[in-house]
C-alpha positions, 0 to 999 in steps of 0.5 A, spaced: 592 454 494 595 456 500 594 463 504 600 466 502 598 468 495 592 471 498 596 475 503 601 477 498 595 480 493 592 483 500 599 487 501 600 488 494 594 493 494 597 497 500 603 498 497 601 500 490 593 499 488 594 501 481 598 495 479 596 490 484 591 487 480 596 486 474 602 484 478 597 479 481 594 476 474 601 476 471 605 472 477 599 468 481 595 463 479 589 466 482 582 467 478 578 473 477 574 473 483 580 471 488 584 477 485 578 482 486 577 480 493 584 480 495 586 486 492 579 490 494 580 488 501 587 490 502 585 497 499 579 498 503 583 495 509 589 500 508 584 506 506 580 505 513 587 504 517 590 511 514 583 514 514 583 513 522 590 515 523 589 521 518 583 523 522 587 523 528 592 527 525 588 532 522 582 533 525 583 531 532 590 533 534 590 541 533 594 542 539 600 543 535 597 549 531 598 553 538 605 552 538 609 557 534 616 556 533 618 560 527 616 567 525 611 566 520 612 569 513 607 572 508 605 567 503 606 569 496 600 567 492 602 565 485 598 563 479 599 555 481 596 556 487 590 560 485 589 554 480 590 549 486 585 553 490 580 554 484 580 546 483 580 545 491 574 549 492 570 546 486 565 541 486 568 537 480 575 538 484 572 534 490 570 528 486 576 528 482 581 528 488 576 523 492 576 518 487 583 519 483 588 521 489 588 514 493 589 510 486 594 514 483 598 516 489 599 510 494 592 509 498 595 512 505 598 518 501 592 519 497 587 519 503 592 524 507 591 529 502 583 528 501 583 528 509 587 535 509 583 538 504 576 535 505 576 532 512 570 536 514 565 533 509 561 528 511 561 524 504 568 524 503 569 517 507 563 514 503 565 517 496 573 514 497 570 508 499 566 506 493 571 509 488 576 504 491 571 499 491 569 500 484 576 502 481 578 495 484 573 492 480 575 496 473 582 494 474 581 487 475 576 486 470 581 490 465 587 486 467 583 479 466 582 480 459 589 483 457 592 477 460 587 472 458 
């Protein structure tokens, strides 16, 4: 087997992690472990790169907050905003967002959302890291039994 198939699955996990294992199972001749390692490494590599970039943008580079171009308007606080804030501040919301945002959204967008809300917490990196690795195993395992 040539390396281009492994690289294909590696970068497929960057683009859409939720469907990477099923697309790889349907279109390639890789076995369970090869798909698992390729998609997990691709997802974790993309997560680490977007975590470092997002951390630089959200936490390190605060110089843009001092510049005011437009006059700030008073925010309207609607019922939807209250629900979002309530979920964001709860412990269960923290766990759900950290584990499911990178999976259902693309990994970079989900990582940026998690960093925007919970970038100041020390456990955030490891929680998302382990959830991506475990969800990668679960998705590959389920897809292996569906297609075989």
